[in-house]
KEBA-353485 format. One record per residue (C-alpha): y, z, x. Coordinates in steps of 0.1 Angstrom, whole numbers, always signed. Last residue first. Example, Ala and Ser with C-alpha at 12.3 -4.5 7.8 and 13.67 -1.06 7.14 Angstrom:
// KEBA-353485
marza y:-11; z:+71; x:+137 .
marza y:-45; z:+78; x:+123 .
END
This chain:
// KEBA-353485
marza y:+1434; z:-768; x:+1362 .
marza y:+1416; z:-798; x:+1345 .
marza y:+1416; z:-823; x:+1378 .
marza y:+1408; z:-796; x:+1402 .
marza y:+1375; z:-789; x:+1380 .
marza y:+1351; z:-813; x:+1400 .
marza y:+1369; z:-802; x:+1435 .
marza y:+1365; z:-768; x:+1429 .
marza y:+1333; z:-772; x:+1417 .
marza y:+1319; z:-789; x:+1450 .
marza y:+1337; z:-764; x:+1472 .
marza y:+1326; z:-731; x:+1450 .
marza y:+1288; z:-748; x:+1449 .
marza y:+1289; z:-747; x:+1488 .
marza y:+1307; z:-712; x:+1492 .
marza y:+1280; z:-699; x:+1471 .
marza y:+1251; z:-716; x:+1485 .
marza y:+1260; z:-699; x:+1515 .
marza y:+1264; z:-665; x:+1500 .
marza y:+1230; z:-666; x:+1487 .
marza y:+1212; z:-678; x:+1517 .
marza y:+1234; z:-650; x:+1536 .
marza y:+1219; z:-623; x:+1513 .
marza y:+1186; z:-636; x:+1509 .
marza y:+1179; z:-646; x:+1542 .
marza y:+1195; z:-612; x:+1557 .
marza y:+1172; z:-591; x:+1533 .
marza y:+1142; z:-610; x:+1538 .
marza y:+1132; z:-594; x:+1573 .
marza y:+1131; z:-558; x:+1555 .
marza y:+1105; z:-574; x:+1533 .
marza y:+1075; z:-548; x:+1549 .
marza y:+1095; z:-520; x:+1543 .
marza y:+1098; z:-524; x:+1507 .
marza y:+1060; z:-521; x:+1501 .
marza y:+1030; z:-540; x:+1483 .
marza y:+1037; z:-573; x:+1507 .
marza y:+1043; z:-599; x:+1481 .
marza y:+1056; z:-580; x:+1447 .
marza y:+1072; z:-551; x:+1466 .
marza y:+1088; z:-574; x:+1495 .
marza y:+1099; z:-596; x:+1466 .
marza y:+1117; z:-568; x:+1449 .
marza y:+1134; z:-557; x:+1483 .
marza y:+1148; z:-590; x:+1487 .
marza y:+1158; z:-590; x:+1451 .
marza y:+1177; z:-555; x:+1457 .
marza y:+1196; z:-570; x:+1485 .
marza y:+1206; z:-603; x:+1470 .
marza y:+1216; z:-584; x:+1435 .
marza y:+1239; z:-565; x:+1461 .
marza y:+1254; z:-596; x:+1477 .
marza y:+1260; z:-616; x:+1449 .
marza y:+1276; z:-587; x:+1430 .
marza y:+1301; z:-580; x:+1460 .
marza y:+1310; z:-618; x:+1464 .
marza y:+1317; z:-622; x:+1426 .
marza y:+1338; z:-593; x:+1423 .
marza y:+1357; z:-605; x:+1450 .
marza y:+1360; z:-637; x:+1433 .
marza y:+1369; z:-624; x:+1402 .
marza y:+1396; z:-602; x:+1422 .
marza y:+1408; z:-636; x:+1434 .
marza y:+1411; z:-649; x:+1400 .
marza y:+1434; z:-623; x:+1386 .
marza y:+1432; z:-616; x:+1348 .
marza y:+1462; z:-597; x:+1338 .
marza y:+1475; z:-616; x:+1306 .
marza y:+1486; z:-653; x:+1305 .
marza y:+1506; z:-647; x:+1277 .
marza y:+1511; z:-662; x:+1240 .
marza y:+1536; z:-656; x:+1216 .
marza y:+1536; z:-651; x:+1179 .
marza y:+1556; z:-653; x:+1148 .
marza y:+1563; z:-691; x:+1158 .
marza y:+1597; z:-703; x:+1148 .
marza y:+1612; z:-700; x:+1183 .
marza y:+1592; z:-731; x:+1196 .
marza y:+1599; z:-732; x:+1235 .
marza y:+1582; z:-701; x:+1237 .
marza y:+1554; z:-715; x:+1225 .
marza y:+1548; z:-746; x:+1249 .
marza y:+1550; z:-722; x:+1277 .
marza y:+1523; z:-699; x:+1264 .
marza y:+1503; z:-735; x:+1258 .
marza y:+1507; z:-742; x:+1296 .
marza y:+1496; z:-708; x:+1308 .
marza y:+1470; z:-704; x:+1283 .
marza y:+1452; z:-739; x:+1296 .
marza y:+1460; z:-727; x:+1334 .
marza y:+1443; z:-696; x:+1327 .
marza y:+1414; z:-714; x:+1313 .
marza y:+1410; z:-739; x:+1339 .
marza y:+1410; z:-710; x:+1363 .
marza y:+1384; z:-691; x:+1346 .
marza y:+1361; z:-720; x:+1340 .
marza y:+1363; z:-723; x:+1380 .
marza y:+1354; z:-689; x:+1384 .
marza y:+1326; z:-691; x:+1362 .
marza y:+1312; z:-720; x:+1376 .
marza y:+1311; z:-703; x:+1413 .
marza y:+1292; z:-672; x:+1395 .
marza y:+1269; z:-695; x:+1379 .
marza y:+1259; z:-713; x:+1409 .
marza y:+1257; z:-682; x:+1430 .
marza y:+1232; z:-668; x:+1404 .
marza y:+1213; z:-703; x:+1403 .
marza y:+1209; z:-709; x:+1440 .
marza y:+1196; z:-679; x:+1460 .
marza y:+1192; z:-653; x:+1434 .
marza y:+1174; z:-676; x:+1408 .
marza y:+1155; z:-699; x:+1428 .
marza y:+1143; z:-665; x:+1446 .
marza y:+1129; z:-648; x:+1419 .
marza y:+1110; z:-681; x:+1404 .
marza y:+1099; z:-687; x:+1440 .
marza y:+1086; z:-652; x:+1446 .
marza y:+1069; z:-646; x:+1411 .
marza y:+1052; z:-681; x:+1419 .
marza y:+1038; z:-667; x:+1452 .
marza y:+1026; z:-636; x:+1437 .
marza y:+991; z:-649; x:+1433 .
marza y:+990; z:-657; x:+1470 .
marza y:+999; z:-619; x:+1479 .
marza y:+969; z:-608; x:+1455 .
marza y:+946; z:-634; x:+1473 .
marza y:+956; z:-622; x:+1508 .
marza y:+952; z:-585; x:+1496 .
marza y:+917; z:-592; x:+1482 .
marza y:+910; z:-607; x:+1514 .
marza y:+921; z:-578; x:+1534 .
marza y:+902; z:-555; x:+1513 .
marza y:+868; z:-576; x:+1519 .
marza y:+876; z:-578; x:+1554 .
marza y:+879; z:-537; x:+1556 .
marza y:+846; z:-534; x:+1536 .
marza y:+824; z:-553; x:+1557 .
marza y:+840; z:-538; x:+1591 .
marza y:+831; z:-502; x:+1574 .
marza y:+797; z:-515; x:+1567 .
marza y:+794; z:-527; x:+1603 .
marza y:+806; z:-492; x:+1615 .
marza y:+781; z:-475; x:+1593 .
marza y:+753; z:-498; x:+1607 .
marza y:+761; z:-488; x:+1644 .
marza y:+769; z:-449; x:+1637 .
marza y:+732; z:-446; x:+1629 .
marza y:+728; z:-411; x:+1622 .
marza y:+736; z:-376; x:+1639 .
marza y:+751; z:-356; x:+1615 .
marza y:+784; z:-352; x:+1635 .
marza y:+788; z:-385; x:+1647 .
marza y:+783; z:-401; x:+1610 .
marza y:+804; z:-375; x:+1596 .
marza y:+832; z:-382; x:+1622 .
marza y:+828; z:-420; x:+1618 .
marza y:+834; z:-411; x:+1579 .
marza y:+864; z:-396; x:+1582 .
marza y:+877; z:-419; x:+1610 .
marza y:+872; z:-446; x:+1589 .
marza y:+888; z:-430; x:+1559 .
marza y:+920; z:-421; x:+1582 .
marza y:+922; z:-456; x:+1595 .
marza y:+926; z:-472; x:+1557 .
marza y:+949; z:-445; x:+1545 .
marza y:+974; z:-457; x:+1574 .
marza y:+1005; z:-437; x:+1581 .
marza y:+994; z:-435; x:+1619 .
marza y:+996; z:-408; x:+1644 .
marza y:+973; z:-386; x:+1625 .
marza y:+946; z:-411; x:+1626 .
marza y:+942; z:-407; x:+1664 .
marza y:+945; z:-371; x:+1663 .
marza y:+916; z:-368; x:+1639 .
marza y:+898; z:-393; x:+1663 .
marza y:+902; z:-371; x:+1694 .
marza y:+894; z:-340; x:+1677 .
marza y:+861; z:-351; x:+1660 .
marza y:+851; z:-365; x:+1694 .
marza y:+857; z:-335; x:+1711 .
marza y:+873; z:-336; x:+1747 .
marza y:+846; z:-335; x:+1774 .
marza y:+865; z:-363; x:+1799 .
marza y:+843; z:-389; x:+1781 .
marza y:+859; z:-382; x:+1749 .
marza y:+895; z:-378; x:+1762 .
marza y:+893; z:-412; x:+1779 .
marza y:+881; z:-429; x:+1749 .
marza y:+904; z:-418; x:+1728 .
marza y:+933; z:-428; x:+1753 .
marza y:+916; z:-462; x:+1757 .
marza y:+917; z:-463; x:+1718 .
marza y:+953; z:-460; x:+1716 .
marza y:+960; z:-484; x:+1742 .
marza y:+940; z:-509; x:+1727 .
marza y:+950; z:-502; x:+1690 .
marza y:+986; z:-510; x:+1702 .
marza y:+975; z:-547; x:+1718 .
marza y:+942; z:-555; x:+1707 .
marza y:+946; z:-588; x:+1727 .
marza y:+941; z:-564; x:+1759 .
marza y:+904; z:-557; x:+1750 .
marza y:+891; z:-525; x:+1745 .
marza y:+854; z:-526; x:+1734 .
marza y:+838; z:-513; x:+1766 .
marza y:+857; z:-479; x:+1761 .
marza y:+845; z:-472; x:+1727 .
marza y:+809; z:-482; x:+1734 .
marza y:+813; z:-462; x:+1762 .
marza y:+823; z:-431; x:+1743 .
marza y:+796; z:-439; x:+1717 .
marza y:+770; z:-442; x:+1743 .
marza y:+756; z:-479; x:+1753 .
marza y:+725; z:-492; x:+1741 .
marza y:+735; z:-528; x:+1730 .
marza y:+734; z:-517; x:+1694 .
marza y:+761; z:-495; x:+1702 .
marza y:+781; z:-520; x:+1719 .
marza y:+778; z:-544; x:+1688 .
marza y:+789; z:-516; x:+1669 .
marza y:+818; z:-509; x:+1690 .
marza y:+827; z:-549; x:+1690 .
marza y:+829; z:-548; x:+1653 .
marza y:+850; z:-519; x:+1652 .
marza y:+876; z:-536; x:+1675 .
marza y:+876; z:-567; x:+1648 .
marza y:+878; z:-546; x:+1620 .
marza y:+907; z:-526; x:+1635 .
marza y:+931; z:-555; x:+1648 .
marza y:+951; z:-561; x:+1615 .
marza y:+951; z:-525; x:+1604 .
marza y:+966; z:-520; x:+1640 .
marza y:+995; z:-546; x:+1636 .
marza y:+1001; z:-530; x:+1600 .
marza y:+1006; z:-493; x:+1614 .
marza y:+1028; z:-502; x:+1641 .
marza y:+1051; z:-524; x:+1618 .
marza y:+1054; z:-494; x:+1594 .
marza y:+1061; z:-472; x:+1620 .
marza y:+1089; z:-492; x:+1634 .
marza y:+1103; z:-499; x:+1600 .
marza y:+1104; z:-460; x:+1598 .
marza y:+1120; z:-456; x:+1630 .
marza y:+1146; z:-479; x:+1623 .
marza y:+1154; z:-464; x:+1588 .
marza y:+1157; z:-430; x:+1601 .
marza y:+1178; z:-441; x:+1632 .
marza y:+1200; z:-458; x:+1602 .
marza y:+1200; z:-427; x:+1582 .
marza y:+1209; z:-403; x:+1613 .
marza y:+1235; z:-425; x:+1620 .
marza y:+1251; z:-423; x:+1586 .
marza y:+1247; z:-384; x:+1585 .
marza y:+1266; z:-382; x:+1620 .
marza y:+1293; z:-404; x:+1604 .
marza y:+1295; z:-384; x:+1572 .
marza y:+1298; z:-350; x:+1593 .
marza y:+1323; z:-360; x:+1616 .
marza y:+1344; z:-375; x:+1589 .
marza y:+1339; z:-342; x:+1569 .
marza y:+1351; z:-321; x:+1602 .
marza y:+1379; z:-343; x:+1610 .
marza y:+1395; z:-343; x:+1575 .
marza y:+1390; z:-306; x:+1573 .
marza y:+1406; z:-295; x:+1606 .
marza y:+1432; z:-321; x:+1602 .
marza y:+1438; z:-307; x:+1565 .
marza y:+1440; z:-271; x:+1581 .
marza y:+1465; z:-285; x:+1611 .
marza y:+1488; z:-302; x:+1587 .
marza y:+1489; z:-274; x:+1563 .
marza y:+1500; z:-249; x:+1592 .
marza y:+1526; z:-276; x:+1605 .
marza y:+1550; z:-267; x:+1576 .
marza y:+1539; z:-247; x:+1547 .
marza y:+1565; z:-258; x:+1525 .
marza y:+1555; z:-298; x:+1529 .
marza y:+1523; z:-289; x:+1510 .
marza y:+1543; z:-292; x:+1477 .
marza y:+1538; z:-329; x:+1480 .
marza y:+1554; z:-364; x:+1493 .
marza y:+1558; z:-352; x:+1531 .
marza y:+1523; z:-336; x:+1532 .
marza y:+1507; z:-368; x:+1519 .
marza y:+1530; z:-390; x:+1543 .
marza y:+1514; z:-369; x:+1573 .
marza y:+1479; z:-369; x:+1561 .
marza y:+1480; z:-407; x:+1557 .
marza y:+1496; z:-410; x:+1593 .
marza y:+1467; z:-388; x:+1609 .
marza y:+1440; z:-405; x:+1587 .
marza y:+1445; z:-441; x:+1601 .
marza y:+1448; z:-442; x:+1641 .
marza y:+1446; z:-406; x:+1654 .
marza y:+1417; z:-398; x:+1627 .
marza y:+1401; z:-427; x:+1632 .
marza y:+1397; z:-425; x:+1671 .
marza y:+1389; z:-390; x:+1667 .
marza y:+1360; z:-399; x:+1645 .
marza y:+1349; z:-425; x:+1668 .
marza y:+1349; z:-403; x:+1698 .
marza y:+1331; z:-373; x:+1678 .
marza y:+1302; z:-401; x:+1666 .
marza y:+1296; z:-413; x:+1701 .
marza y:+1294; z:-377; x:+1709 .
marza y:+1269; z:-373; x:+1685 .
marza y:+1249; z:-400; x:+1696 .
marza y:+1248; z:-392; x:+1729 .
marza y:+1231; z:-357; x:+1721 .
marza y:+1203; z:-377; x:+1695 .
marza y:+1199; z:-398; x:+1729 .
marza y:+1193; z:-371; x:+1749 .
marza y:+1170; z:-352; x:+1726 .
marza y:+1148; z:-384; x:+1725 .
marza y:+1115; z:-364; x:+1712 .
marza y:+1089; z:-379; x:+1735 .
marza y:+1058; z:-402; x:+1735 .
marza y:+1075; z:-426; x:+1710 .
marza y:+1050; z:-452; x:+1692 .
marza y:+1067; z:-446; x:+1657 .
marza y:+1039; z:-424; x:+1649 .
marza y:+1049; z:-399; x:+1678 .
marza y:+1085; z:-399; x:+1666 .
marza y:+1073; z:-388; x:+1636 .
marza y:+1047; z:-360; x:+1650 .
marza y:+1076; z:-345; x:+1672 .
marza y:+1102; z:-343; x:+1646 .
marza y:+1077; z:-323; x:+1621 .
marza y:+1068; z:-300; x:+1653 .
marza y:+1108; z:-298; x:+1658 .
marza y:+1117; z:-292; x:+1623 .
marza y:+1111; z:-255; x:+1623 .
marza y:+1131; z:-251; x:+1657 .
marza y:+1163; z:-265; x:+1641 .
marza y:+1174; z:-298; x:+1657 .
marza y:+1210; z:-296; x:+1669 .
marza y:+1207; z:-277; x:+1699 .
marza y:+1179; z:-295; x:+1713 .
marza y:+1205; z:-328; x:+1718 .
marza y:+1228; z:-305; x:+1738 .
marza y:+1199; z:-298; x:+1762 .
marza y:+1190; z:-332; x:+1765 .
marza y:+1228; z:-342; x:+1773 .
END
């Protein structure tokens, strides 16, 4: 399985893939999982082919000019359909895996950034207490730092065993998509190489990080009104309007149907009325799809407004989608009872 998974990854993409999964906290590229996912896609493809695609192809060949080519046309179409479906499923699985890893990278980065100021403050205190830089890094490690604790333990071990400080810190910064960590590491490296007072620098970095966090919290608090406004429209107002439109459609169609029956009994009228081709069930399906779509994108907008990033608002997607659907069915139940006597 491991070798089979490696065969699907181009050699030029291996270094990039290794760096990417390392940012997600995965030490080794899971080639075995890639091979297993391919076999899963192949199994699903074959099941769909024999249950759905094969009967459709046979009916298509029988109804068109392809019937003159016999089994050859079925063989060619079967090969193309299986290949396209396998590629489509593999692409979908790859996108899901990429989405999962991207969210994992984002959460690890945010957790690390939250712990970084406190950790650097402890390192600065250790330096003022007379410890060397590598010992200060090691002594500042605490269990409640979680991800940052394990990362800094690795950096400290490398430095104490003769690894260059610059290289160890650069490797740490490359594991995370964090401008905050990257700038802090660059400042620390420049101060270490110049032989300056690292403790003073760390304290200034900590002060700057705390100010940045405070500004972000203030911006997030200022955006609460926009979040409430968008949430009210998407979760409550939109389902209410769609359910109201559905019931009004039922009433209008019933009124037109009664009026059309009355005009048919009067032969002297120069025109006739019909109910048309509007199907209320189609409108209800359209309403459900529209509510799901706008709820999904509204959750992303709220995420950008509140967190500054789409990845920070993934948790809002089920909340908005299921919340708006729940209100839609509630309003449908209530308004259907209200409009029942008018239909």
